[in-house]
Every structure is written in structure tokens, then in C-alpha cells.
C-alpha positions, -999 to 999 in steps of 0.1 A, spaced: -473 -542 763 -482 -510 765 -479 -487 735 -458 -461 754 -443 -452 787 -449 -416 806 -412 -401 807 -403 -396 837 -408 -360 852 -379 -331 851 -378 -292 850 -379 -298 808 -411 -323 806 -450 -314 801 -463 -326 830 -502 -324 808 -489 -345 779 -473 -369 807 -510 -375 823 -524 -375 787 -493 -403 777 -500 -420 809 -535 -427 808 -535 -438 768 -511 -460 783 -542 -469 810 -564 -476 781 -546 -492 761 -535 -523 789 -573 -523 797 -590 -524 761 -569 -555 755 -570 -571 791 -614 -560 794 -622 -557 755 -637 -528 746 -672 -533 757 -658 -540 798 -635 -515 796 -655 -485 813 -636 -446 821 -633 -459 862 -607 -488 849 -589 -470 829 -590 -442 854 -579 -466 881 -550 -486 853 -541 -451 844 -538 -440 884 -559 -409 878 -591 -396 890 -620 -402 868 -623 -361 869 -588 -361 858 -599 -386 835 -631 -372 818 -612 -336 819 -587 -350 789 -608 -373 771 -644 -369 773 -659 -406 766 -645 -440 758 -651 -437 726 -627 -406 720 -601 -420 740 -603 -454 715 -602 -428 681 -567 -405 701 -550 -442 711 -552 -453 672 -537 -418 665 -512 -422 687 -502 -460 680 -502 -445 639 -484 -412 647 -454 -439 663 -459 -454 631 -456 -430 609 -431 -442 581 -457 -469 570 -476 -443 553 -452 -449 526 -433 -420 525 -442 -414 488 -434 -378 469 -460 -356 464 -445 -353 429 -441 -372 396 -409 -357 384 -389 -382 410 -356 -393 401 -370 -423 421 -386 -451 395 -418 -465 407 -405 -500 407 -378 -485 436 -401 -462 450 -427 -494 456 -409 -515 471 -395 -490 494 -428 -484 504 -439 -515 506 -410 -530 535 -415 -499 555 -454 -504 559 -443 -547 565 -418 -538 589 -435 -508 606 -460 -530 617 -445 -560 622 -416 -548 648 -449 -528 664 -464 -554 684 -486 -529 702 -506 -519 669 -510 -554 656 -526 -564 688 -550 -532 683 -557 -543 649 -567 -581 670 -591 -557 686 -602 -538 665 -611 -575 643 -631 -583 670 -648 -559 675 -656 -545 650 -691 -567 646 -712 -545 678 -687 -519 671 -687 -508 632 -675 -477 646 -641 -492 659 -635 -502 626 -643 -472 608 -625 -458 629 -593 -477 622 -604 -473 584 -603 -431 585 -568 -426 604 -550 -453 582 -562 -464 554 -577 -438 539 -555 -418 536 -530 -449 528 -557 -450 494 -559 -418 487 -513 -412 490 -507 -440 468 -532 -437 444 -523 -400 432 -491 -417 435 -496 -436 411 -525 -415 392 -491 -387 387 -464 -414 370 -476 -416 333 -454 -451 326 -479 -468 343 -508 -476 326 -532 -487 352 -565 -475 335 -576 -468 383 -548 -463 401 -571 -463 431 -578 -499 422 -543 -509 418 -532 -489 455 -561 -511 468 -549 -542 455 -508 -532 466 -523 -522 502 -545 -551 504 -523 -572 495 -503 -559 525 -527 -560 546 -532 -600 537 -497 -605 544 -496 -591 578 -529 -606 589 -514 -644 581 -488 -640 585 -481 -621 618 -519 -622 635 -532 -658 626 -498 -675 630 -488 -683 591 -461 -679 588 -452 -712 610 -476 -729 587 -463 -708 548 -436 -689 560 -427 -665 534 -398 -636 536 -413 -604 534 -386 -588 507 -400 -621 488 -434 -609 492 -428 -574 486 -410 -581 453 -432 -609 440 -465 -582 444 -443 -551 429 -432 -570 397 -470 -577 392 -474 -539 400 -454 -527 376 -467 -560 348 -503 -540 353 -491 -511 349 -467 -521 316 -439 -496 331 -406 -504 312 -376 -495 328 
């Protein structure tokens, strides 16, 4: 399944943007079918229905194309980043906000099968192409952890001695849930509902931060 469907041409469409979408759709198909190592710019151009010169006019190399694909998939699931406020003076209590964020992260990831497929590819290729995994960490993991760490640090009622570690525990638990339940078939062996997972995780976080409602 392609992560993008090029929009039909009409008077209001942007031909350049449509061409870029077609290229990314072709790249996704080739990466998923062939893997990163076997994928070539020639195969991607053929899958996208463009010439190699056209492909290179949009993307300089295969790595740049892969980065653009990761960014596009993350943009399509922007709610995975969580709608954490920048300031602590918000009417929503941290336990409610973290529950909302946790459910949003998991539900967005589960509903975005191309994203999970891309994760499988990155994990499988990470030893031979560590830059792929680093791209994923740079584009998704790092911004998420920074926002969550800042949010936890800005709430004095949460007495975490190290908000960054607390953020890593929270996000890491959600990623583990996705890998085991959705990518490794764990939901067939040891099913665990999303709401139960998130509620239990937030309860542990609030207990660790000595939070009192």
C-alpha cells in the first residue's frame, strides 16, 4: 500500500507537487518490495513513472529520497508528536494531557500502516545502513523526547529528578507496545488494549512524579 496517492490533475493542482508525490509513492513501493540496499534510483523512477533525469531534479540521491519519505509519513501523522502545550500554565492536568498524548501516539501509529511498514524496514536495515535509523531518530524520536521532557520539567507538581529519563520511559514504553503488539503479532498472543496500556503507564508516571490530583 502506498503512503501517498497522487492527486488528480486539475486547474488548481500544483504539477511539481503532484510529481513529487508520485515519486515518493514509487519510492515507497520499491523500498518496501526490494529493501533499501536493492532499491535503485532507476527502479524508483520506473515505479514513479518518471525519467531518471526528472527523478534527480527532485531528489539528489537515494538517501535524500528516503529522508523525504520519512518526513512525509511523519507529517501525515503529525498527531503522533502529541499536542503538548509549550507552557505549564494550562488548565489541563498533566495526567489528563499524558493520557491524551499516549492514546494519540498509539492510535495514529496503528492506523498508519505505511508508518509501521517503514519502521520494519528501518529496523531490518539499521545494521547495514545505520544512517536510516539515525534519520528516524532525528526526525521523530528526538523532537518527541525534547517536547515531552520540556513539558514534564515545566510542571513543578511533577517531582521528577530527571524529566528527560521520565520522558524516555514514557515514550519507550509506547514504542515497545507498538513493536510487540503490532509488528511482532503480540496482540494475538498476549492482547492488551490501548486504553489499558496508556492508563496504566500514566498511573505509573504520576506515582513516580508524586503527583497529587
